[in-house]
Backbone bond lengths (Angstrom), bond angles and torsions (degrees), N, CA, C in turn:
res aa  C-N    CA-C-N  psi(-1)  N-CA   C-N-CA  omega(-1)  CA-C   N-CA-C  phi
1 M - - - 1.458 - - 1.519 111.33 -
2 F 1.345 118.42 -45.65 1.462 121.72 -176.26 1.526 109.20 -104.31
3 R 1.327 116.42 68.83 1.455 121.44 -178.98 1.521 109.98 -95.00
4 E 1.330 115.68 133.43 1.456 122.63 176.98 1.530 110.50 51.77
5 D 1.344 117.16 -132.98 1.462 119.44 -174.67 1.517 112.23 -107.25
6 K 1.338 117.00 8.62 1.455 120.54 -179.67 1.525 110.07 -121.97
7 I 1.312 115.71 156.23 1.459 121.95 178.46 1.517 108.31 -116.17
8 N 1.315 116.96 124.32 1.455 121.77 179.43 1.518 109.13 -95.01
9 F 1.339 117.25 102.04 1.455 118.94 -174.50 1.518 112.01 -72.83
10 T 1.356 118.57 -14.03 1.460 119.25 177.23 1.520 110.77 -70.45
11 E 1.337 117.17 -20.97 1.453 120.74 177.01 1.517 111.65 -85.40
12 D 1.307 117.40 -20.84 1.460 120.85 -178.84 1.524 108.65 -155.99
13 R 1.305 117.78 100.04 1.460 121.40 -174.34 1.523 112.38 -67.22
14 A 1.322 117.14 -18.05 1.467 118.94 176.43 1.523 110.72 -60.96
15 V 1.338 116.97 -28.23 1.464 120.24 -179.65 1.517 110.53 -64.11
16 L 1.326 117.07 -47.71 1.461 120.11 178.57 1.519 110.52 -65.14
17 H 1.321 115.92 -40.87 1.468 120.05 179.95 1.522 110.75 -58.03
18 I 1.324 116.71 -41.89 1.455 120.68 -179.85 1.521 110.89 -74.44
19 A 1.312 116.73 -39.48 1.459 119.73 -177.49 1.518 111.26 -58.63
20 L 1.307 117.00 -39.94 1.455 120.85 -178.97 1.515 112.13 -74.31
21 R 1.331 117.22 -10.13 1.451 120.64 179.92 1.526 111.23 -118.04
22 N 1.313 117.15 9.37 1.459 121.02 -178.59 1.523 110.38 -69.14
23 R 1.327 118.17 134.46 1.456 121.90 -175.00 1.521 113.32 -96.64
24 T 1.324 117.35 8.77 1.459 117.76 -178.46 1.517 111.75 -75.42
25 N 1.351 116.57 -16.86 1.462 121.35 -175.16 1.525 111.84 57.37
26 S 1.336 116.49 28.35 1.457 121.63 174.95 1.523 107.97 -119.73
27 P 1.336 117.90 144.02 1.458 119.99 -176.04 1.521 111.72 -63.34
28 I 1.327 116.06 147.73 1.458 123.10 174.42 1.523 107.13 -118.16
29 H 1.333 117.40 128.20 1.460 121.64 -175.51 1.525 108.97 -83.35
30 I 1.321 116.92 113.22 1.461 121.46 -177.15 1.521 109.16 -128.26
31 D 1.336 116.58 115.46 1.463 121.71 178.88 1.524 112.35 48.89
32 G 1.322 116.52 43.62 1.447 120.38 176.39 1.503 115.32 81.50
33 K 1.336 118.08 3.22 1.459 121.06 -179.30 1.521 109.94 -121.52
34 D 1.316 115.68 143.13 1.461 120.57 176.24 1.516 109.19 -89.29
35 V 1.315 116.32 125.12 1.457 121.77 177.82 1.517 107.94 -107.97
36 M 1.320 117.27 115.70 1.465 121.28 178.45 1.518 108.83 -94.56
37 P 1.319 118.18 111.17 1.461 121.15 -176.30 1.520 112.30 -69.19
38 E 1.323 114.73 161.11 1.456 122.26 177.73 1.528 109.78 -100.38
39 E 1.337 116.83 165.04 1.468 122.43 173.41 1.525 108.36 -68.02
40 L 1.328 118.31 148.10 1.454 120.54 178.80 1.513 110.84 -156.57
41 C 1.341 116.81 173.95 1.469 119.46 172.94 1.506 109.82 -147.21
42 D 1.335 117.02 40.41 1.452 120.40 -176.64 1.513 108.40 -149.80
43 T 1.309 121.66 141.34 1.439 121.67 159.34 1.503 117.99 170.14
44 M 1.303 124.19 -50.95 1.451 116.95 -175.78 1.509 111.82 -153.52
45 F 1.300 117.90 -171.41 1.450 119.62 -172.34 1.514 113.25 -108.93
46 Q 1.337 119.01 -5.70 1.456 120.21 -178.76 1.520 110.18 -126.18
47 C 1.317 118.20 -154.17 1.466 123.93 -175.96 1.520 111.26 61.63
48 F 1.343 117.60 29.25 1.461 120.21 178.63 1.527 108.59 -89.65
49 M 1.321 117.07 71.58 1.459 120.97 -175.04 1.515 110.12 -132.78
50 Y 1.356 116.23 144.09 1.454 118.85 172.03 1.520 111.29 -118.55
51 V 1.337 117.08 16.44 1.457 122.28 176.39 1.520 108.27 -128.25
52 T 1.334 117.41 131.94 1.453 121.06 179.52 1.521 110.29 -75.80
53 R 1.324 115.54 175.07 1.463 120.12 179.38 1.527 111.77 -60.86
54 S 1.317 116.75 -29.76 1.465 120.51 -179.37 1.522 112.66 -87.11
55 G 1.344 117.54 -0.54 1.455 120.90 177.78 1.510 114.93 94.76
56 R 1.326 118.04 5.77 1.465 121.19 -179.37 1.522 110.08 -84.51
57 H 1.329 116.79 139.10 1.460 121.44 177.22 1.526 108.63 -73.86
58 V 1.322 117.15 126.15 1.465 120.40 -175.83 1.523 110.36 -71.93
59 D 1.318 115.85 151.35 1.460 121.32 177.05 1.528 111.07 -111.48
60 Y 1.338 115.97 25.08 1.456 122.04 177.68 1.523 108.41 -141.08
61 K 1.313 116.24 166.67 1.457 120.63 -175.74 1.526 110.78 -87.20
62 T 1.331 115.74 138.28 1.462 122.01 175.53 1.523 108.46 -127.51
63 G 1.319 116.16 170.38 1.455 120.72 172.71 1.507 116.02 72.45
64 P 1.332 119.76 58.56 1.463 120.09 172.63 1.521 111.05 -58.58
65 I 1.304 116.04 154.73 1.465 121.98 -176.50 1.521 109.48 -98.62
66 V 1.324 116.62 135.16 1.462 120.78 179.91 1.518 109.76 -115.56
67 W 1.306 116.19 140.68 1.460 120.79 173.60 1.511 108.01 -151.30
68 G 1.325 117.44 168.14 1.458 119.83 179.50 1.513 111.52 179.91
69 E 1.315 115.06 175.78 1.455 122.24 179.12 1.524 108.93 -148.32
70 P 1.335 117.35 149.76 1.469 119.42 176.00 1.523 111.34 -77.97
71 G 1.326 114.58 148.34 1.461 119.39 175.49 1.512 112.68 60.52
72 T 1.325 115.37 -137.10 1.471 120.70 -178.55 1.526 112.09 -100.72
73 N 1.328 117.18 16.10 1.469 120.14 -177.25 1.523 113.08 -60.95
74 G 1.323 116.73 -28.57 1.459 119.24 -175.08 1.513 115.06 -87.65
75 Q 1.338 117.43 -0.49 1.466 119.58 -173.55 1.517 113.09 -57.33
76 H 1.314 117.08 -45.05 1.460 120.28 -177.17 1.529 111.82 -99.86
77 A 1.343 116.06 11.92 1.460 120.37 178.48 1.528 111.07 -104.56
78 F 1.350 116.90 -52.05 1.466 118.29 -175.08 1.524 113.95 -142.22
79 Y 1.324 119.61 0.46 1.468 119.54 178.59 1.527 111.44 -62.77
80 Q 1.318 116.80 -34.66 1.463 119.84 178.25 1.530 110.48 -60.29
81 L 1.327 116.33 -39.40 1.466 120.76 177.18 1.520 110.76 -61.32
82 I 1.332 116.56 -40.24 1.458 120.81 -178.56 1.527 111.17 -69.19
83 H 1.324 116.59 -40.97 1.464 120.67 -175.25 1.528 112.97 -77.63
84 Q 1.325 117.63 -42.02 1.462 119.96 -173.01 1.525 113.50 -130.65
85 G 1.328 116.84 17.88 1.455 119.79 178.46 1.519 111.95 -76.16
86 T 1.318 116.38 167.77 1.463 121.52 -178.58 1.522 112.93 -85.10
87 R 1.322 117.33 -7.74 1.462 121.18 175.45 1.525 109.45 -104.03
88 L 1.327 116.40 144.98 1.455 121.16 173.52 1.521 108.40 -84.37
89 I 1.321 116.98 116.38 1.460 121.72 -173.12 1.524 109.83 -117.10
90 P 1.332 118.94 100.93 1.464 120.52 174.65 1.524 110.40 -63.24
91 C 1.317 116.69 139.15 1.469 121.12 -174.87 1.518 110.75 -125.45
92 D 1.319 115.98 142.89 1.457 122.68 171.08 1.523 108.21 -107.07
93 F 1.329 116.83 123.73 1.460 121.91 174.64 1.524 107.88 -109.12
94 I 1.326 116.40 125.36 1.464 121.95 -176.07 1.523 108.83 -123.24
95 A 1.342 116.87 131.92 1.465 119.68 -178.48 1.524 110.83 -148.31
96 P 1.348 116.86 143.30 1.460 120.75 171.70 1.529 110.31 -90.06
97 V 1.324 116.55 141.82 1.464 119.92 177.70 1.522 110.38 -68.55
98 E 1.322 116.73 -40.52 1.461 122.10 -179.40 1.519 109.94 -106.51
99 T 1.328 116.25 148.90 1.457 121.80 -179.84 1.520 111.25 -110.88
100 H 1.316 115.83 154.06 1.464 121.15 173.54 1.526 111.49 -84.01
101 N 1.326 117.06 -9.30 1.469 121.51 -177.02 1.529 110.04 -128.66
102 P 1.326 117.87 79.44 1.470 121.34 -178.31 1.527 112.57 -75.60
103 I 1.333 115.96 71.67 1.462 121.50 -177.62 1.520 110.09 -73.31
104 Q 1.330 117.34 131.57 1.463 123.83 176.39 1.530 112.03 49.19
105 G 1.309 115.24 52.35 1.458 118.57 177.71 1.514 114.42 64.70
106 H 1.307 116.91 37.48 1.473 123.99 177.21 1.530 113.14 70.50
107 V 1.328 118.20 13.85 1.465 120.47 -178.69 1.526 110.88 -59.65
108 H 1.323 116.05 -46.50 1.458 120.48 -178.18 1.526 110.88 -61.39
109 H 1.331 116.14 -44.27 1.465 119.47 -177.69 1.526 111.16 -68.15
110 K 1.325 116.86 -36.08 1.467 119.71 178.48 1.524 111.26 -64.77
111 L 1.325 116.89 -35.43 1.463 119.96 176.20 1.528 110.64 -64.61
112 L 1.333 115.75 -41.04 1.466 119.45 178.10 1.529 111.13 -65.97
113 L 1.340 116.68 -39.52 1.459 119.70 178.03 1.527 111.20 -66.28
114 A 1.333 116.39 -36.54 1.462 119.68 177.02 1.527 110.38 -61.84
115 N 1.331 116.17 -40.53 1.460 120.05 177.38 1.522 110.92 -67.28
116 F 1.329 116.24 -38.93 1.465 121.86 177.55 1.523 111.00 -58.52
117 L 1.335 116.86 -38.17 1.460 121.14 179.84 1.526 112.56 -80.50
118 A 1.333 116.12 -32.50 1.467 120.18 -174.26 1.521 112.69 -73.94
119 Q 1.324 117.61 -39.93 1.465 119.87 -174.94 1.530 112.60 -62.82
120 P 1.339 119.85 -48.44 1.467 118.84 177.20 1.527 112.73 -61.60
121 E 1.347 116.74 -36.73 1.463 119.19 178.50 1.526 110.73 -64.55
122 A 1.329 115.75 -42.22 1.465 119.43 179.18 1.521 111.21 -63.05
123 L 1.324 117.07 -40.88 1.462 120.71 -179.96 1.525 111.51 -69.71
124 M 1.321 116.63 -30.20 1.462 120.31 178.73 1.531 111.50 -76.92
125 K 1.342 117.02 -46.90 1.465 121.38 -173.22 1.521 113.19 -86.09
126 G 1.336 116.73 -34.96 1.450 119.64 -174.72 1.518 111.42 63.70
127 K 1.321 116.51 -158.65 1.469 121.56 176.48 1.526 108.15 -149.84
128 T 1.316 116.50 123.41 1.459 121.06 -178.25 1.518 110.49 -78.46
129 D 1.335 115.58 165.10 1.458 119.36 178.35 1.522 111.50 -67.12
130 V 1.342 117.08 -27.62 1.468 120.35 178.08 1.522 110.52 -65.43
131 V 1.328 116.06 -48.79 1.466 120.55 179.61 1.519 110.55 -64.70
132 A 1.330 116.70 -43.70 1.461 120.31 -179.64 1.525 110.88 -62.23
133 R 1.323 116.82 -39.79 1.469 120.22 179.81 1.534 110.64 -65.09
134 E 1.322 116.60 -42.79 1.465 120.02 179.14 1.525 111.04 -60.27
135 E 1.326 116.99 -43.17 1.464 120.76 179.56 1.522 111.13 -62.41
136 L 1.323 116.82 -43.73 1.464 120.77 -178.64 1.523 111.29 -67.50
137 E 1.320 117.22 -40.97 1.464 119.85 179.97 1.523 111.38 -67.11
138 K 1.345 117.21 -36.63 1.462 120.43 177.98 1.522 111.83 -67.69
139 S 1.334 116.84 -24.21 1.466 120.01 179.80 1.521 112.30 -75.06
140 G 1.341 117.10 -9.61 1.455 120.61 177.20 1.510 114.98 88.17
141 L 1.312 118.21 12.66 1.464 120.66 179.72 1.527 110.55 -71.22
142 P 1.334 117.17 148.48 1.466 120.18 174.60 1.531 110.57 -62.16
143 K 1.326 116.31 158.03 1.453 121.40 -176.98 1.519 112.04 -58.55
144 E 1.338 117.00 -41.22 1.464 120.16 -179.69 1.527 111.14 -62.95
145 A 1.328 116.32 -40.42 1.464 120.34 179.10 1.522 110.96 -66.54
146 V 1.336 116.01 -38.54 1.464 120.06 178.13 1.523 110.73 -60.22
147 E 1.337 116.50 -46.75 1.458 120.44 -178.75 1.528 111.71 -64.99
148 K 1.319 116.15 -32.40 1.463 120.19 -178.60 1.525 111.66 -73.80
149 I 1.327 116.51 -39.15 1.462 120.88 -175.72 1.527 111.88 -85.53
150 L 1.323 117.37 -26.26 1.464 122.16 -171.91 1.533 114.46 -49.74
151 P 1.342 120.16 -48.25 1.476 118.79 -178.13 1.523 113.53 -59.03
152 H 1.333 116.62 -28.66 1.463 120.22 -178.11 1.528 112.48 -80.28
153 K 1.325 116.96 -14.75 1.464 121.27 -177.30 1.527 112.40 -98.18
154 V 1.329 116.97 0.54 1.461 121.57 -179.57 1.528 109.29 -93.56
155 F 1.339 116.57 134.13 1.464 122.20 -178.96 1.526 109.51 -124.54
156 E 1.321 116.29 128.77 1.460 119.97 175.28 1.523 109.68 -68.51
157 R 1.309 116.41 146.37 1.463 120.30 -179.99 1.528 110.60 -98.14
158 N 1.336 114.21 -175.78 1.472 121.88 176.01 1.522 112.96 61.36
159 R 1.322 116.49 38.77 1.472 120.02 170.78 1.530 107.02 -91.28
160 P 1.341 117.68 119.32 1.469 121.13 -166.66 1.525 113.62 -70.64
161 T 1.322 114.90 139.27 1.460 121.47 175.53 1.526 108.88 -140.72
162 K 1.320 114.84 161.90 1.459 121.43 172.58 1.520 107.72 -133.08
163 S 1.335 117.05 127.44 1.464 121.86 -179.66 1.523 109.01 -105.11
164 I 1.327 115.82 126.36 1.462 122.32 -179.99 1.522 107.90 -120.48
165 M 1.330 116.50 126.08 1.461 120.80 179.39 1.523 109.77 -121.53
166 V 1.328 115.67 137.54 1.460 122.28 173.27 1.521 107.74 -121.93
167 K 1.306 116.98 154.95 1.462 119.05 -177.82 1.517 111.19 -64.49
168 R 1.329 115.80 -41.26 1.462 120.76 -176.21 1.524 108.02 -160.94
169 V 1.307 117.99 148.78 1.460 120.74 176.15 1.525 108.32 -76.43
170 T 1.317 116.22 109.62 1.460 123.26 178.82 1.523 108.05 -131.12
171 P 1.322 117.97 167.18 1.467 118.72 175.23 1.527 112.42 -54.24
172 F 1.335 116.86 -35.10 1.467 120.16 -178.89 1.525 111.33 -69.57
173 T 1.338 117.19 -50.19 1.470 119.19 -177.25 1.523 111.36 -67.67
174 L 1.338 116.59 -38.23 1.459 119.24 177.03 1.523 110.63 -63.86
175 G 1.331 116.18 -42.93 1.459 119.89 178.00 1.513 112.36 -63.29
176 A 1.341 116.60 -37.10 1.462 120.19 178.70 1.526 111.01 -64.83
177 L 1.330 116.74 -41.31 1.463 120.37 178.17 1.526 111.22 -64.08
178 I 1.333 115.63 -45.03 1.464 119.54 179.21 1.525 110.48 -61.76
179 A 1.337 116.44 -42.01 1.463 120.28 179.95 1.526 111.09 -63.11
180 M 1.341 116.79 -39.17 1.459 119.95 179.88 1.526 111.27 -63.39
181 Y 1.331 116.23 -46.89 1.462 119.24 -178.78 1.527 111.60 -71.29
182 E 1.324 116.67 -32.45 1.465 119.51 175.82 1.528 110.19 -64.35
183 H 1.324 115.42 -43.32 1.465 118.92 179.14 1.521 110.88 -68.09
184 K 1.300 115.79 -32.79 1.461 120.59 176.72 1.530 110.86 -58.52
185 I 1.329 115.77 -40.41 1.462 120.67 178.43 1.527 110.53 -63.54
186 F 1.327 115.77 -41.80 1.464 119.66 177.84 1.524 111.02 -61.46
187 V 1.335 116.48 -44.36 1.465 120.63 -179.00 1.525 110.72 -62.79
188 Q 1.317 116.77 -41.18 1.463 119.62 177.15 1.521 110.85 -59.11
189 G 1.324 116.24 -41.94 1.454 119.66 178.99 1.515 112.35 -61.61
190 V 1.340 116.43 -38.34 1.462 120.31 177.93 1.522 110.37 -65.85
191 L 1.326 117.02 -44.97 1.466 120.68 -178.12 1.520 111.59 -65.71
192 W 1.330 116.80 -35.75 1.462 120.79 -177.91 1.533 112.78 -91.47
193 D 1.351 116.33 -5.80 1.464 121.50 -178.53 1.525 111.29 61.12
194 I 1.332 115.94 43.66 1.459 120.79 176.28 1.521 109.29 -130.04
195 N 1.318 116.15 163.09 1.462 121.81 175.69 1.520 108.14 -88.10
196 S 1.320 116.55 109.59 1.465 120.46 -175.03 1.518 113.09 -68.64
197 F 1.319 117.84 -17.22 1.457 119.35 -168.07 1.525 114.36 -120.00
198 D 1.333 118.15 9.87 1.464 116.25 176.19 1.528 109.82 -81.29
199 Q 1.315 115.94 165.05 1.463 121.02 -170.65 1.527 111.74 -136.51
200 W 1.324 117.89 40.82 1.465 119.32 -176.42 1.518 111.67 -66.49
201 G 1.302 117.68 -32.65 1.465 119.36 176.61 1.513 111.67 -64.25
202 V 1.328 116.53 -39.82 1.463 120.80 176.45 1.520 110.18 -64.51
203 E 1.331 116.53 -38.37 1.464 120.93 -179.40 1.522 111.22 -61.64
204 L 1.325 117.45 -39.48 1.462 120.68 177.88 1.522 110.49 -61.27
205 G 1.323 116.88 -43.10 1.460 119.91 178.13 1.517 112.11 -61.56
206 K 1.334 117.01 -40.26 1.465 120.75 179.23 1.527 111.23 -63.67
207 Q 1.320 117.12 -37.73 1.465 120.22 178.22 1.526 110.83 -62.34
208 L 1.318 116.36 -42.03 1.464 119.97 179.72 1.522 111.25 -69.36
209 V 1.333 117.32 -33.81 1.469 120.43 176.91 1.522 110.48 -59.46
210 K 1.326 116.73 -42.22 1.463 120.40 -179.54 1.524 111.69 -62.06
211 A 1.323 117.08 -29.65 1.463 120.01 179.06 1.526 111.92 -81.99
212 I 1.332 117.08 -35.30 1.467 120.77 -174.64 1.523 112.33 -82.02
213 E 1.330 117.35 -36.94 1.476 119.96 -174.48 1.528 113.25 -54.98
214 P 1.352 120.48 -45.26 1.467 119.27 178.02 1.525 113.25 -63.79
215 E 1.323 117.54 -26.81 1.467 120.76 -178.59 1.521 112.49 -72.71
216 L 1.329 116.98 -12.85 1.464 120.72 179.36 1.524 112.56 -91.95
217 Q 1.327 116.79 0.80 1.457 120.19 -173.87 1.525 113.98 -89.36
218 D 1.339 117.66 -6.89 1.465 119.41 -179.48 1.526 109.19 -140.17
219 N 1.332 115.72 -178.13 1.466 121.36 -177.82 1.527 113.41 -97.78
220 N 1.310 117.71 7.28 1.458 120.46 -177.99 1.528 111.27 -68.40
221 P 1.320 117.78 142.82 1.471 120.39 176.99 1.529 110.70 -64.58
222 V 1.310 115.92 147.44 1.466 121.90 -177.66 1.521 109.68 -111.50
223 L 1.338 116.04 123.74 1.463 121.18 -179.77 1.526 111.55 -132.46
224 T 1.323 116.71 21.94 1.464 121.00 -174.24 1.524 113.62 -92.35
225 H 1.331 117.09 -4.12 1.463 120.69 -178.71 1.521 109.61 -116.55
226 E 1.327 115.97 -175.75 1.460 118.83 174.51 1.528 108.53 -73.12
227 A 1.324 116.90 168.42 1.462 122.13 -169.08 1.523 113.09 -56.80
228 S 1.334 118.16 -41.25 1.464 119.79 -175.61 1.524 111.63 -66.64
229 T 1.347 117.27 -44.81 1.464 120.18 179.63 1.523 111.01 -68.53
230 N 1.330 117.58 -40.82 1.466 120.09 175.67 1.522 110.80 -56.67
231 G 1.327 116.87 -45.50 1.456 120.57 -179.43 1.510 112.53 -63.07
232 L 1.328 117.19 -40.50 1.462 120.48 179.35 1.525 111.29 -65.62
233 I 1.333 116.72 -42.06 1.468 120.07 179.84 1.523 110.62 -64.59
234 I 1.330 116.82 -43.70 1.470 120.33 179.45 1.522 110.46 -62.32
235 L 1.338 117.26 -43.11 1.467 120.97 178.43 1.519 110.82 -63.45
236 L 1.316 116.75 -43.17 1.454 120.90 179.81 1.521 111.23 -61.46
237 K 1.324 116.57 -46.04 1.464 120.06 -178.27 1.521 111.40 -66.22
238 S 1.326 117.39 -38.25 1.466 119.56 178.86 1.519 110.95 -68.11
239 T 1.334 117.41 -35.65 1.466 121.13 178.23 1.515 110.77 -67.88
240 I 1.339 116.09 -42.82 1.466 119.77 177.92 1.520 110.38 -61.10
241 D 1.323 116.97 -42.54 1.463 120.73 178.93 1.522 111.05 -63.06
242 A 1.331 116.80 -40.13 1.464 120.03 -179.95 1.520 110.77 -63.74
243 W 1.333 117.46 -44.63 1.463 120.53 178.49 1.526 111.04 -65.18
244 Y 1.327 116.25 -39.35 1.462 119.63 178.57 1.521 110.63 -61.63
245 N 1.324 116.57 -44.27 1.465 120.34 179.46 1.524 111.34 -65.20
246 L 1.348 116.79 -37.46 1.464 120.16 178.79 1.518 110.85 -65.48
247 V 1.334 116.40 -44.77 1.466 120.16 178.85 1.519 110.50 -63.25
248 L 1.330 116.59 -42.80 1.461 120.55 179.03 1.523 110.99 -61.81
249 Y 1.326 117.14 -40.91 1.467 121.68 178.78 1.529 110.38 -63.14
250 C 1.344 116.80 -44.79 1.469 120.64 179.97 1.525 111.13 -63.30
251 L 1.325 116.86 -40.62 1.460 119.89 178.12 1.521 111.12 -64.03
252 T 1.322 116.51 -38.87 1.467 120.59 178.45 1.519 110.85 -62.67
253 I 1.323 117.42 -43.96 1.467 121.86 178.59 1.521 110.29 -61.77
254 C 1.335 116.62 -44.65 1.465 120.40 -179.06 1.525 111.46 -63.04
255 I 1.327 116.25 -43.59 1.466 119.88 179.92 1.524 110.68 -64.49
256 S 1.340 116.28 -40.83 1.470 120.03 178.37 1.521 110.83 -62.79
257 F 1.329 116.95 -41.54 1.468 121.27 179.63 1.525 110.76 -62.77
258 I 1.336 116.08 -42.40 1.465 120.06 -179.72 1.521 110.89 -65.31
259 C 1.324 116.02 -42.01 1.467 119.77 -178.92 1.530 111.31 -64.70
260 V 1.321 117.64 -37.70 1.464 121.34 -177.89 1.522 111.44 -71.35
261 H 1.321 117.81 -41.20 1.459 121.41 -171.87 1.522 113.96 -95.11
262 F 1.292 117.53 -13.40 1.457 117.98 -178.27 1.523 111.80 -125.46
């Protein structure tokens, strides 16, 4: 895959997939063609590094953020951001042709598949002000209302998506998807010259945990950190003490009640 100074994406399609989502804004040479990536804010769970393998601080952005939801759960959470947000967000839509739950003759699954097909089309085609105006005028709205609502009904087109379909969700197809995205992370690391899988940031957090955990075991004031962390620890300890005292008080009342009546 990584022969000489060129990358042959026909040997590994993950290379092209990553190249089109690379945030360095620098061309990547692929099969004799320069691919200039677009801005984005979506893609994977690793490559969150600002130091190269050789220890140099990078001068480009790495580590796009990935999120998602099954089915139509995300419609009122983040679809608006994708359709009319100020960032260009490439999206992957994944759907099985067959369902494990054929409710009411597959009606439910067909509705989900219709949504799976509609969202990429909407992001590709958008809606012009001409079409939006025609729809509003046909609805019978007054002219002033049409002019007021019109800007909100216009959608920019050419928002990139990728549609992936599998016959059915099985251990094999799920594993294939995971393997593809896992390899995608590796390819990103190669392109950015970073280690996609190291965890030094996590290690720093673990070191601090070892220092803080013993400080939560008593009621002594904590002044060993900066002001914000000290304040949080003191608040946490006082809250724990308050709940402990409340529980102890309730237990005392219950025991007294039992002793009196029984």
